[in-house]
C-alpha positions as CSV (number, residue, x, y, z in Angstrom):
1,M,4.1,17.6,-21.4
2,I,4.1,18.9,-24.7
3,F,0.5,19.9,-24.3
4,E,1.0,21.9,-21.1
5,F,4.2,23.5,-22.6
6,L,2.0,24.8,-25.5
7,E,-0.4,26.3,-23.3
8,M,2.3,28.3,-21.3
9,F,3.8,29.4,-24.7
10,Y,0.0,30.9,-25.9
11,M,-0.3,32.4,-22.6
12,I,2.7,34.0,-22.8
13,T,2.8,35.2,-26.1
14,T,-0.6,36.1,-26.2
15,R,-0.5,37.9,-22.4
16,T,-3.7,35.4,-22.0
17,F,-4.6,34.2,-18.4
18,L,-6.1,30.7,-18.8
19,Y,-5.1,28.6,-15.2
20,W,-2.3,28.4,-12.9
21,P,0.0,25.9,-14.3
22,I,1.1,24.7,-11.0
23,H,1.2,20.9,-11.8
24,F,3.4,21.5,-14.4
25,I,5.9,24.0,-13.2
26,I,6.1,22.5,-9.5
27,F,5.0,18.6,-9.3
28,L,6.9,18.1,-12.6
29,I,9.8,19.9,-13.8
30,A,10.8,21.8,-10.4
31,A,10.1,18.4,-8.2
32,T,12.3,16.2,-10.9
33,F,14.8,18.9,-11.1
34,V,15.3,19.2,-7.2
35,R,15.6,15.5,-6.7
36,G,17.9,14.9,-9.3
37,Y,20.1,18.4,-7.7
38,L,20.0,16.9,-4.2
39,A,21.0,13.4,-5.3
40,R,24.2,14.5,-6.6
41,T,25.7,15.0,-3.3
42,Y,25.2,11.4,-2.1
43,K,28.0,9.2,-1.4
44,P,27.8,5.7,-0.2
45,Y,29.7,4.6,2.9
46,S,33.1,3.2,1.4
47,E,34.6,2.1,4.8
48,G,32.8,1.2,8.1
49,L,31.7,-2.0,10.1
50,K,33.8,-4.9,8.9
51,R,32.7,-7.9,8.7
52,E,34.8,-9.8,11.2
53,N,33.7,-7.6,14.0
54,V,30.1,-8.4,13.5
55,K,27.7,-11.8,13.1
56,V,25.5,-11.3,10.5
57,S,21.8,-13.1,10.2
58,V,19.9,-13.3,7.0
59,V,16.0,-13.6,7.3
60,I,13.9,-14.7,4.5
61,P,10.2,-14.8,5.1
62,E,8.6,-17.1,2.5
63,Y,4.9,-17.8,1.2
64,N,4.3,-19.2,-2.2
65,E,7.2,-18.0,-4.0
66,D,8.6,-19.3,-7.2
67,L,10.8,-22.3,-6.4
68,D,13.3,-21.8,-8.7
69,I,13.4,-18.1,-7.6
70,F,13.7,-19.0,-4.3
71,E,16.5,-21.3,-4.6
72,K,18.5,-18.5,-6.5
73,V,17.9,-16.7,-3.3
74,V,19.0,-18.9,-0.8
75,K,21.5,-19.4,-2.9
76,S,22.9,-16.2,-3.4
77,A,22.8,-15.6,0.4
78,V,24.9,-18.6,1.2
79,E,27.8,-17.1,-1.1
80,N,27.4,-14.2,0.8
81,K,28.8,-15.7,4.0
82,P,26.5,-14.8,6.6
83,D,26.7,-16.4,9.8
84,E,23.3,-17.9,9.7
85,I,20.3,-18.0,7.3
86,I,16.6,-18.5,8.9
87,I,13.9,-19.2,6.7
88,V,10.0,-19.2,7.9
89,Y,7.7,-20.6,5.2
90,E,4.2,-20.6,5.7
91,D,3.0,-22.7,2.8
92,E,3.6,-26.3,4.2
93,R,5.6,-27.1,0.9
94,K,8.2,-30.2,1.2
95,E,10.3,-28.5,-1.5
96,I,11.4,-25.5,0.9
97,E,12.5,-28.0,3.3
98,K,14.6,-29.7,0.7
99,I,16.5,-26.4,-0.7
100,A,17.2,-25.5,2.7
101,K,18.7,-28.9,3.3
102,K,20.2,-28.8,0.2
103,Y,22.2,-25.7,1.6
104,K,23.0,-26.5,5.0
105,T,26.4,-28.3,3.4
106,K,27.4,-25.4,2.2
107,G,29.3,-24.3,5.2
108,V,26.6,-21.7,6.3
109,N,23.9,-22.7,9.2
110,I,20.4,-22.8,8.2
111,I,17.2,-23.1,10.1
112,D,14.0,-23.7,8.5
113,F,10.8,-23.7,10.3
114,H,6.9,-23.5,9.5
115,P,5.0,-22.0,12.3
116,G,2.2,-24.6,11.9
117,I,-0.5,-21.9,10.8
118,R,-0.8,-18.6,8.5
119,I,0.6,-16.2,10.8
120,G,1.7,-13.0,8.2
121,K,4.9,-11.2,7.3
122,R,5.1,-9.3,10.5
123,T,4.7,-12.2,12.8
124,S,7.1,-14.5,10.8
125,L,9.7,-11.5,10.7
126,A,9.4,-10.9,14.5
127,L,9.9,-15.0,15.4
128,A,13.1,-15.0,13.4
129,W,14.5,-11.6,14.8
130,M,13.8,-13.3,18.4
131,I,15.7,-17.1,17.4
132,A,18.5,-15.0,15.2
133,K,22.1,-14.8,16.9
134,G,23.3,-11.8,14.6
135,D,24.0,-8.3,15.6
136,I,22.8,-7.1,12.5
137,I,19.8,-8.7,10.6
138,V,19.7,-8.9,6.9
139,Q,16.1,-9.2,5.5
140,L,15.7,-10.6,2.0
141,D,12.4,-10.7,0.1
142,S,12.0,-14.4,-0.9
143,D,12.3,-13.4,-4.7
144,T,15.3,-11.0,-4.0
145,I,18.7,-12.7,-5.3
146,M,21.9,-10.5,-3.5
147,Q,24.4,-9.7,-5.7
148,S,28.4,-10.7,-4.2
149,G,29.7,-8.6,-1.4
150,A,26.1,-7.3,-0.7
151,I,26.2,-8.2,3.0
152,D,29.8,-6.3,3.1
153,E,28.2,-3.4,2.1
154,I,25.1,-3.1,3.3
155,I,26.8,-3.5,6.9
156,N,28.9,-0.6,6.3
157,P,27.1,2.2,7.7
158,F,26.8,0.5,11.0
159,S,29.7,2.1,11.9
160,D,27.5,5.2,12.5
161,P,26.0,4.1,16.0
162,K,22.9,6.3,15.0
163,V,22.3,4.2,12.0
164,V,19.6,1.3,12.9
165,G,18.5,0.8,9.2
166,V,19.8,0.4,5.8
167,Q,18.4,0.2,2.6
168,G,20.1,-1.8,-0.2
169,H,19.9,-1.3,-4.0
170,P,17.4,-3.8,-6.0
171,L,17.1,-3.7,-9.7
172,L,14.4,-6.1,-11.1
173,F,14.6,-8.9,-13.7
174,R,12.1,-9.7,-16.1
175,T,9.9,-13.0,-15.1
176,G,6.9,-12.1,-17.3
177,G,5.5,-9.3,-19.6
178,K,7.6,-6.3,-20.7
179,I,5.2,-3.9,-19.7
180,P,5.2,-4.5,-16.1
181,Y,9.0,-5.0,-16.3
182,I,9.6,-1.5,-17.9
183,L,7.3,0.1,-15.2
184,G,8.6,-1.8,-11.9
185,Q,12.4,-1.1,-13.3
186,I,11.4,2.6,-13.9
187,I,10.1,3.0,-10.1
188,E,13.2,1.2,-8.8
189,L,15.4,3.4,-11.0
190,S,13.6,6.4,-9.9
191,R,13.6,5.5,-6.3
192,D,17.6,4.9,-6.1
193,I,17.6,8.7,-7.0
194,V,14.9,9.6,-4.6
195,C,16.9,7.3,-1.8
196,K,20.2,9.1,-2.4
197,M,18.5,12.6,-1.7
198,L,16.9,11.9,1.7
199,D,20.0,9.5,2.7
200,G,19.8,9.7,6.6
201,E,15.9,9.9,6.9
202,L,14.5,7.3,4.2
203,V,10.5,7.4,3.5
204,V,10.8,3.9,3.4
205,V,13.7,1.5,3.7
206,D,12.4,-1.0,1.2
207,G,12.0,-4.6,2.8
208,K,13.3,-6.4,-0.7
209,I,17.0,-5.8,1.0
210,A,17.5,-4.0,4.5
211,A,19.0,-4.6,7.1
212,Y,19.0,-3.5,10.7
213,R,20.5,-3.6,14.0
214,R,18.9,-6.8,15.8
215,D,18.7,-4.7,19.1
216,F,16.3,-2.3,17.5
217,L,14.4,-4.7,16.3
218,I,13.6,-6.5,19.5
219,K,12.7,-3.5,21.3
220,N,10.0,-2.3,18.9
221,I,8.7,-6.1,18.0
222,K,5.4,-5.2,20.5
223,E,5.0,-1.8,18.3
224,F,5.5,-3.5,15.1
225,L,3.1,-6.4,15.9
226,I,0.3,-4.5,17.3
227,E,0.2,-1.6,14.9
228,K,-3.3,-0.5,14.1
229,W,-5.2,2.2,12.2
230,G,-8.2,2.9,14.2
231,K,-9.8,-0.5,14.8
232,K,-8.3,-2.2,12.4
233,K,-4.6,-3.9,12.5
234,I,-2.3,-3.2,9.8
235,I,-0.8,-6.4,8.2
236,V,1.3,-5.2,5.5
237,A,3.5,-2.2,5.0
238,D,6.0,-4.0,7.4
239,D,8.8,-2.1,5.9
240,R,7.0,1.1,6.4
241,A,6.1,0.4,10.0
242,L,10.1,-0.2,10.9
243,T,11.1,3.1,8.9
244,F,8.5,5.1,10.7
245,L,9.7,3.7,14.4
246,A,13.4,4.5,13.5
247,N,12.6,7.8,12.3
248,I,10.2,8.6,15.1
249,Q,12.6,7.3,17.6
250,G,15.8,9.8,16.2
251,Y,17.7,7.1,14.7
252,K,19.2,7.4,11.0
253,T,17.8,5.2,7.8
254,V,20.3,5.1,5.5
255,Y,20.6,3.9,1.8
256,Q,23.8,2.0,0.3
257,S,23.6,2.1,-3.1
258,T,26.3,-0.5,-3.6
259,A,24.6,-3.4,-1.7
260,L,23.0,-4.7,-4.6
261,G,20.4,-7.1,-5.1
262,L,18.0,-8.4,-8.0
263,S,14.6,-8.8,-7.2
264,A,11.4,-10.5,-9.6
265,A,9.2,-8.4,-11.3
266,Q,5.7,-8.4,-10.9
267,P,4.9,-11.1,-13.7
268,T,1.5,-9.8,-15.5
269,L,0.3,-6.3,-15.6
270,T,-2.7,-7.1,-13.1
271,K,-0.5,-7.9,-10.3
272,F,1.9,-4.9,-10.9
273,I,-1.3,-2.7,-10.5
274,L,-2.1,-4.4,-7.4
275,Q,1.4,-4.0,-6.0
276,Q,1.0,-0.5,-6.8
277,L,-2.3,0.0,-4.9
278,R,-1.0,-1.4,-1.9
279,W,2.1,0.8,-1.8
280,A,0.1,3.8,-2.6
281,R,-2.0,3.0,0.3
282,S,0.7,2.2,2.6
283,G,2.2,5.9,1.5
284,Y,-1.1,7.9,2.1
285,L,-1.6,6.2,5.6
286,Y,1.8,6.7,6.6
287,L,1.5,10.8,5.6
288,I,-1.3,10.7,7.7
289,K,0.1,9.2,10.5
290,D,3.6,11.1,10.2
291,I,1.1,14.3,10.4
292,K,-0.6,13.1,13.5
293,T,2.7,12.1,15.4
294,G,4.6,15.0,14.4
295,L,6.9,13.2,12.7
296,F,6.4,14.8,9.2
297,F,6.9,18.5,11.0
298,K,10.1,17.3,12.9
299,S,11.4,15.8,9.8
300,T,13.9,17.2,6.9
301,R,13.0,19.4,4.4
302,R,13.7,17.2,1.7
303,Y,11.8,14.3,3.5
304,R,8.8,16.7,3.7
305,F,8.9,17.9,0.2
306,Q,9.3,14.1,-1.3
307,M,6.1,13.1,0.6
308,L,4.3,16.6,-0.5
309,T,5.2,16.3,-3.9
310,Y,5.0,12.6,-4.4
311,L,1.5,11.9,-2.8
312,L,-0.2,14.9,-3.7
313,A,1.1,15.0,-7.4
314,P,-2.3,12.9,-8.7
315,V,-4.4,15.8,-6.7
316,S,-2.6,18.4,-8.4
317,F,-2.9,16.7,-12.0
318,T,-6.6,16.6,-11.4
319,V,-6.6,20.2,-10.7
320,A,-4.7,20.6,-14.0
321,W,-7.3,19.1,-16.3
322,V,-10.3,20.5,-14.3
323,Q,-8.7,24.0,-14.7
324,T,-8.0,23.1,-18.4
325,L,-11.3,21.8,-19.3
326,L,-13.1,25.1,-17.1
327,A,-11.1,27.7,-19.3
328,N,-11.7,25.8,-22.6
329,V,-8.5,25.9,-24.2
330,E,-8.0,26.0,-27.4
331,V,-4.5,25.8,-28.1
332,V,-4.5,22.7,-30.1
333,N,-7.0,24.1,-32.2
334,I,-4.7,26.9,-33.0
335,V,-1.6,25.0,-33.7
336,V,-3.1,22.6,-36.0
337,A,-4.7,25.1,-37.8
338,Y,-1.3,26.9,-38.3
339,I,0.2,23.8,-39.6
340,N,-2.5,23.3,-42.3
341,S,-1.8,26.7,-43.3
342,I,1.8,25.8,-43.6
343,V,1.8,22.5,-45.0
344,S,-1.6,23.3,-47.1
345,L,-3.0,19.8,-45.8
346,N,-6.0,19.1,-43.5
347,I,-5.3,17.2,-40.9
348,P,-7.7,16.6,-38.2
349,V,-7.6,17.9,-34.6
350,I,-7.8,14.1,-33.6
351,L,-5.2,12.8,-35.5
352,F,-3.0,16.0,-34.3
353,S,-3.8,15.3,-30.7
354,L,-3.0,12.2,-30.9
355,F,0.6,12.7,-32.2
356,V,1.1,15.2,-29.0
357,F,0.1,12.9,-26.6
358,I,2.5,9.9,-28.1
359,V,5.5,12.5,-28.5
360,G,4.3,14.1,-25.1
361,L,4.9,10.8,-23.2
362,A,8.1,10.0,-24.5
363,M,9.1,13.6,-24.0
364,T,7.8,13.5,-20.3
365,L,9.4,9.9,-19.4
366,N,12.4,10.9,-20.8
367,F,12.8,14.5,-19.5
368,S,12.1,12.7,-16.2
369,L,14.8,10.4,-16.2
370,K,17.3,12.7,-17.4
371,A,16.5,15.3,-15.0
372,L,16.7,12.8,-12.2
373,G,20.4,12.1,-13.2
374,I,19.5,8.2,-13.7
375,D,22.1,6.4,-15.7
376,Y,21.3,6.4,-19.8
377,N,22.5,3.0,-20.3
378,E,20.1,1.6,-17.8
379,I,17.6,3.1,-19.7
380,K,18.7,1.6,-22.9
381,K,18.4,-2.2,-21.6
382,L,14.9,-1.5,-21.2
383,S,14.3,-1.3,-25.0
384,I,11.5,1.0,-24.9
385,T,9.8,1.0,-28.3
386,A,7.4,3.6,-30.0
387,F,4.6,1.3,-29.2
388,D,5.9,0.5,-25.5
389,Y,5.6,4.4,-25.0
390,V,1.8,4.7,-26.3
391,V,1.1,1.6,-23.7
392,L,2.7,3.1,-21.0
393,G,1.4,6.2,-21.6
394,I,-2.2,4.9,-21.8
395,I,-1.7,2.6,-18.4
396,G,-0.4,5.9,-16.9
397,L,-3.3,8.0,-17.9
398,F,-6.3,5.5,-17.5
399,V,-5.1,3.2,-14.9
400,I,-2.5,4.2,-12.5
401,Y,-3.9,8.0,-12.4
402,P,-7.0,6.7,-11.1
403,M,-5.8,4.0,-9.2
404,T,-3.7,6.3,-7.0
405,L,-7.0,8.6,-6.7
406,Y,-8.6,5.2,-5.3
407,A,-5.9,4.7,-3.0
408,M,-5.8,8.0,-1.5
409,V,-9.6,7.2,-0.8
410,T,-9.6,3.6,0.3
411,Y,-6.1,4.0,2.2
412,R,-7.6,2.6,5.4
413,N,-8.0,-1.0,3.5
414,V,-4.2,-1.7,4.3
415,T,-5.0,-5.1,5.2
416,S,-4.0,-7.5,2.3
417,W,-1.1,-7.9,0.3
418,L,-3.4,-8.2,-2.9
419,T,-0.5,-10.1,-5.3
420,R,-0.3,-13.3,-2.9
C-alpha cells in the first residue's frame, strides 16, 4: 500500500504519468470502502418464524472428522433442541455410532446411518433431506459447533415466504498453526461484512452453518446431484450449487448474523492453501456459470460488484505490477536518496524496500479491516505480531496470489476436496 501511495504521490507532485493506478484505487480503496458502507444498513431478523411453529431437522454429513470435535458438534446440536438430528457418515468408524448413541438419550431423535460405500457429500445431503421430517433443514459441517440459540435465530428469516436459504455466522477456533488460523479468521470476519452487504442475494450460503426450506431442497435434488461442467460432474461446491439454484429461481438468500457457530480452522498452512484453491476454483466456475445462465445480469448491482471486484482482483494486481515494471518506476530510489540526505546515512535501497514492504503489509491489512468496519476487538484476539505480518505478507504475495491465478485457469478441476 505504501509503495502504491508513493507512486501516486510522485505522479501528482511531478505531474508525470507513469501508469493507471486502477488496482489501488478501485480494487483496494474503493472496493473496501463500498463494502463497509453498504454493510452498515444491514439488520438481522430480530423476530420471525417461531420455533414452536415449525419442525427442524439438523443434518450433519461426516467423513474422517476429528472425533473430539465431532462429539462437540453433535452435543451443540442436541443442546439447540431440534426435532431430529440426521448423521450421514461415510468412513465406517464405530466411534461415530457410539457418539450418536450417547446423545440419543438426551431427548432428541438422532438418526445415524452409513450408506455402505463412499457416496460423497452431495449424495449424503440428498439422502438426509429425503428422510428428514423437518420443514426447515439446518445443515451443519461436521466441524462446526453451534452456539446457544443458533437454531432459534437461523429460522427467523423464514417468516418471509420468499426466503429459502439462510446463512449463519461462523467464526473459527484454532486447531493447529497460528498462521492458518489468522488467515482463516480474517476471511470469516471479512465475509461477515460481505454477507451483510449482499443480504437478500448472497453469493454463497456457506455450508458451515446454513438452513433451507425442505420443500425447496426436495424440488431441486436432481439438479443438485447431476450438476456438471462440460462432461465433468461437480462433486464439491455443494453450498455454491444450492445458492445458485435459489438465486436463479428468484428466491431470497439471506444472512442471519445472530445465528452463531464456531468452525475448526485448518490445522496446517498446506490444508489452508488447498481449501482456498478449492474455494477459488468454485468462485471462478460459478462466475462463468452466472454469466452463461444470465443470473449475473439479473442480479443486484451489489452482487455483480462483489463478484467482479473479488474474483478479478488478482488480474488487476498482475496488471498493476506489470505496469510498474514497464514504467520503470524509481520512486523508492528517490525517497531513499531524500532520506539519506536528511539523516546523513547511506541506507541501502534493499533495506528500505524491505521496510516499505513490511510496513505496507501491516497498513494494508489494518486499513482493509478498519474500512470494512470489522470489530477491532476481534482483530485484537488474533494477537498479530510484527513477525506475523511479515509471514502473512510473504504467503499472500508468493503463495495465495499465484494460487488464485492458478485456480482461475484450472477452474474446471472442481472435482476434488483436496483437504480430505
